[in-house]
C-alpha positions as CSV (number, residue, x, y, z in Angstrom):
1,M,12.6,-6.3,6.8
2,V,12.8,-2.5,6.7
3,S,12.3,-2.6,3.0
4,V,9.2,-4.6,3.4
5,V,7.6,-2.3,5.9
6,V,8.3,0.9,4.0
7,A,7.2,-0.5,0.4
8,I,4.2,-2.0,1.6
9,S,0.9,-0.5,0.7
10,P,-1.8,-1.1,3.4
11,D,-4.5,0.8,1.4
12,N,-4.2,-1.6,-1.4
13,K,-3.3,0.9,-4.0
14,V,-1.1,-1.2,-6.5
15,S,0.2,2.2,-8.1
16,L,1.6,3.3,-4.7
17,A,3.2,0.0,-4.3
18,I,4.9,0.0,-7.5
19,D,6.1,3.6,-7.0
20,R,7.3,2.6,-3.7
21,M,9.5,-0.2,-5.2
22,K,10.7,2.2,-8.0
23,A,11.8,4.8,-5.5
24,N,13.6,1.9,-3.2
25,L,15.6,1.0,-6.5
26,L,16.6,4.9,-6.8
27,G,17.7,4.9,-3.5
28,C,19.9,1.7,-3.7
29,A,21.3,2.6,-7.0
30,I,22.1,6.1,-5.8
31,G,23.7,4.4,-2.4
32,F,25.5,1.6,-4.3
33,F,27.0,4.6,-6.6
34,L,28.0,6.6,-3.6
35,F,29.5,3.5,-1.8
36,F,32.3,3.1,-4.5
37,I,33.2,6.8,-4.3
38,H,34.3,6.8,-0.7
39,P,33.5,4.9,2.5
40,P,30.2,6.2,3.8
41,N,30.2,9.1,6.0
42,L,27.9,12.0,7.1
43,I,29.0,14.0,4.0
44,L,28.4,11.5,1.6
45,L,25.1,10.5,3.4
46,C,23.9,14.4,2.8
47,I,25.1,14.3,-0.8
48,G,22.9,11.0,-1.3
49,V,20.2,12.7,0.3
50,I,20.2,15.6,-2.1
51,M,20.4,13.3,-5.1
52,V,17.8,11.2,-4.1
53,I,15.3,14.1,-3.7
54,I,16.2,15.6,-6.9
55,T,16.4,12.3,-8.8
56,G,12.9,11.4,-7.3
57,L,11.4,14.9,-8.1
58,Y,12.6,14.1,-11.8
59,F,11.0,10.9,-12.0
60,E,7.7,12.2,-10.4
61,L,7.9,10.0,-7.3
62,Q,7.3,12.6,-4.7
63,G,4.8,10.3,-2.4
64,S,7.6,7.7,-2.3
65,I,10.7,9.8,-1.7
66,R,10.5,8.7,1.8
67,S,11.1,4.9,0.7
68,A,14.0,5.9,-1.5
69,L,15.6,7.7,1.5
70,A,15.1,4.5,3.9
71,A,16.6,2.5,1.0
72,L,19.4,4.9,0.7
73,V,20.1,4.8,4.8
74,I,20.0,1.3,4.6
75,L,22.6,0.7,1.8
76,M,25.0,3.8,3.4
77,L,25.0,2.6,7.1
78,Y,28.3,1.0,7.5
79,N,30.1,0.2,10.4
80,G,32.8,-2.4,9.5
81,P,36.3,-2.0,9.7
82,V,36.9,-2.6,5.9
83,H,35.4,-0.9,3.2
84,D,34.0,-3.7,1.1
85,W,31.5,-3.5,-1.8
86,T,30.0,-7.0,-0.9
87,L,28.4,-5.7,2.1
88,A,26.5,-2.8,0.0
89,F,25.6,-5.5,-2.7
90,N,24.2,-7.9,-0.2
91,R,22.2,-5.1,1.4
92,L,21.1,-3.9,-2.2
93,I,20.1,-7.4,-2.9
94,C,18.0,-7.7,0.7
95,V,16.2,-4.0,-0.1
96,V,15.2,-5.6,-3.7
97,I,13.9,-8.8,-2.1
98,G,12.1,-6.9,0.3
99,C,10.3,-4.7,-2.2
100,L,9.5,-7.7,-4.2
101,I,7.9,-9.3,-1.0
102,A,6.0,-6.1,-0.5
103,L,4.6,-5.8,-4.0
104,I,3.5,-9.4,-3.8
105,V,1.7,-9.0,-0.5
106,T,0.1,-5.9,-1.9
107,L,-1.1,-7.5,-5.1
108,S,-2.4,-10.5,-3.0
109,F,-4.5,-8.7,-0.6
110,N,-5.5,-6.7,-3.6
111,Y,-6.7,-10.2,-5.2
112,I,-8.4,-11.3,-2.0
113,F,-10.2,-8.2,-1.5
114,K,-11.6,-8.2,-5.1
115,L,-12.8,-11.9,-4.6
116,L,-14.4,-10.8,-1.2
117,N,-15.8,-7.9,-2.7
118,I,-14.2,-5.6,-0.4
119,K,-13.7,-2.1,-2.0
120,S,-10.3,-0.5,-1.6
121,S,-10.0,3.3,-0.8
122,E,-8.8,3.8,-4.5
123,D,-11.9,2.2,-5.6
124,K,-14.4,4.2,-3.0
125,N,-12.5,7.5,-4.4
126,T,-13.5,6.7,-8.2
127,K,-17.0,5.8,-7.4
128,T,-17.3,9.1,-5.2
129,G,-16.1,11.2,-8.2
130,D,-18.5,9.3,-10.5
131,I,-21.4,10.2,-8.5
132,L,-20.3,13.8,-8.3
């Protein structure tokens, strides 16, 4: 549920929704990798945050790094007595499904707005740039 809220693009920008999905996958991948190194703790979470920020900047996901950090925290939060990789894998699957739902919702609303001839903020900015 959190990944849907974080990844959805309310202003109808498909590119932003796709970038947020990439960022969520980045955060999940780093969190899943760190989960196998050691049971999640504060130091490992800090290392993960640094890795997500550096990797996100490398892949030019500056506007979506928050989504990657949220995915990392979702995956790394662990309060069970046993260090079990299936919990991390289940959370990874849930985040990916949430991202797909958010992308489908964004694309659906974008299509509906096009049918109803409602301009998104992306279209308005393009037309304003053309006039100037």
